[in-house]
N, C-alpha and C positions, 0 to 999 in steps of 0.2 A: 503493500498499500504505500508506504513512505517513497519508494524509489519513483511510483508512478505518479506523485504527486510531484516529485522534483523532477521528474522527466517534462510535465504538463508547465511547469512555472520556468523552465529552461527554455521550451518553445515559445510560451508567452511572450517572454523577454527578447528573445531571438527576433520576431517577428511587428513587435509594437512597433519598433521606430517608424520602419518602413509603411507600416498600414498607417497611423498617422499622421504621416506627410502625405500619403496618397489623396485621404478625406480633405484635407487643404488645398488642393489643385482640384479647379472647376476647370473643365474642357469647355471650348466654346465650340457650336457648329463653324465649320467652314465659313470665311467671309466670302459675301454677296460681290463681286466685280464685275457683273454687267448691271446696265439699265442706269437708270439715276437722270436728274434733267441735263439739258446741252451744258457748256462750258457756261456761256455767254449770257445764259438763261440766269445759270446760278450763278452768277459774279452780280449780275443788275439786283438779285434779290438777297444777296449776302448783309447783313446788319446783326447789332446786339440788341439783345432782348434783357431785361431782366424780372421777366414775369414770366414764374414757372407754377404748373400744377405738379401735385404730390403725386405723382404718377411713377410706375414701376416700367422701366424698361425692358424687353424682351431681351434673351438670350443674341438671338439673330442680329437685335440692332446693334446690341453691344459690341458683337464680335464686325459687325461691318463699319463704327465708329473707330472701335483702335485699329483695326487695320487702316482705315484711311487717313487716321494720324499720325502712325508712326510703324504700319506692319512693313512685313520685308513684301518687297513685290519684285524681287528678283532673286529666285530660292541659291539660283546656282553661286551667288556671291553673297549670299547674308543681307545685301542694301534693303532701303528702307524710302519710304515714298513721299519724306522728309530729306533732305539735302541735312549734309552730316560733315564740318568741316575734318578734312583726312581722314573722313571714315570713323571718329572717334568714337560714335552713337554712345556717347554720355546721357542723355534723356532717359529715365526709366518713366513709366505713364503709371499714377496709381490711379486709381477708378474708385469713387469713396460714396456708394450708395445706401438704400435703407437696409441692407443687409448686412454692410459692414466695410470695408476697404481692403483692396485688393491691388497685389502689382501684377499688369499686363506683361506676361510672357511671349511675346511675339514670337520666338526660333517652335513653343508649341501652340498659339495660337489659344492661353489658357490663361486663367487668372488663378493665384497664390493668396489666400485669405491672411490679412495681417494683422487684422481683428474683426469680431464679430459684433463690437460696439457700430449703433449709428452715429457716426461724428460728424456729419455732412455740416451741422450747424458751427464746427468747429475748423470748417474748409476756410472761413472768410468772414467780414465783418458788418454783412449786408444780411437783413434777415431772408432773404431769397434764397441766397445759398442752401439751406435746410430744408429747402424746398424741391429744389431740383432733381430730377430722378438719378444724373450723376457730375458728380465733382472730379474732375480731371484734373489731378495735380503732376504737376511737369520737376522733377527731380533729376538734378545733373550728380551723376558719379565721378568726383572730381578725379578718382584715380586713372580713369581713361585719359586722362590728360598728361603729356611729358614735358620737358623744359617750356612750359607755360609758366607765365606768373595767375598770380590769384585774382589781378585786375582781369588778363585776358581769358582767365577760367569763366569769369563771370559772365564777362561780356558775349562770352562765343555760344554759353549756355541759353545765354536771354536772348538772341539771335537763332539758334538751333528751336528753342521753344514758340518764339515765335512763326517757325515755317509751318510746325505744326498745329497749333492753332489756327491756324490760317487754313489749314487743311481740313480741318477741325468745324471752320465757319463755313466752308463749303460743301461741307455732307450735310451740317443742318441743312443749308438754304435747300439743296435737292431733296432733304425728307421731309421739308417743313416743320424744324425742330427748331427751339428758342435754346442761343448760344450768347455768352460773353466772358469773354478772355478778362482773368482780374490781376492787380496788382497789388490790391489794397486789401492786404493777408498778413495774418501774424505768424509768420514763418517757421518762430519756434514753436508756438502751439500747435502747428501742424505735425511739424518734424516729431515732438513728442508723441502724437495721436498714431502716426504713422510708423510706428517705434523704429523712426530712421537712425542708421548711424552714421557718426561724425565726419564721414568723408561725403553724405550725403547732402547734397543742398537744395533748399528750396527753393525754385525759381518765378512760376506764378500757376497760378489754376483757372480754369476756366470750368463753367456751370452748362449744363446740357439738359435737357429736358423739355416736355412737352405744355403747348401754348395753357393757359389758366383759364 
């Protein structure tokens, strides 16, 4: 009896780590890369909106949104839908929803949960932030840079975030979603809510959601 209990405990410990990790990863449907409105029509409709309904976004739309933002569009090279200086790909996107906060994993087209709490209100200083379906937080991993000053890292990260933010604007215009790119944020508060490390720097945030 003792031997059987020991064996069961050993197997539980052996497999508990990967099982727990697997539960934290949520695979998304493959992004839909066809359709949408014509480019010139989308450009004419691109705008900022600060009014959002507290409505959940489907997994398919989330997949399409994140791929449009900074997904892999050339699998053979791993390059993305937004340009990146020297291909450093320093920007990580965190998707903050009613169900928690998630790190976008473009290589797997999946989300890794970092918290199960609804921390949307902490992603900005305006009331509408807590109502948006998702707040995208653009975080720069400064370890991706080499031989760059602190100022150069910040400037490049801001530029990269701007490219990604414009992709999101165009996607939202095509899909009839509301969005606004935001710099009025408490970066330290966001870093704490997302459990970021010292080398991860919050750059900007962007709210996306449905019309109220």
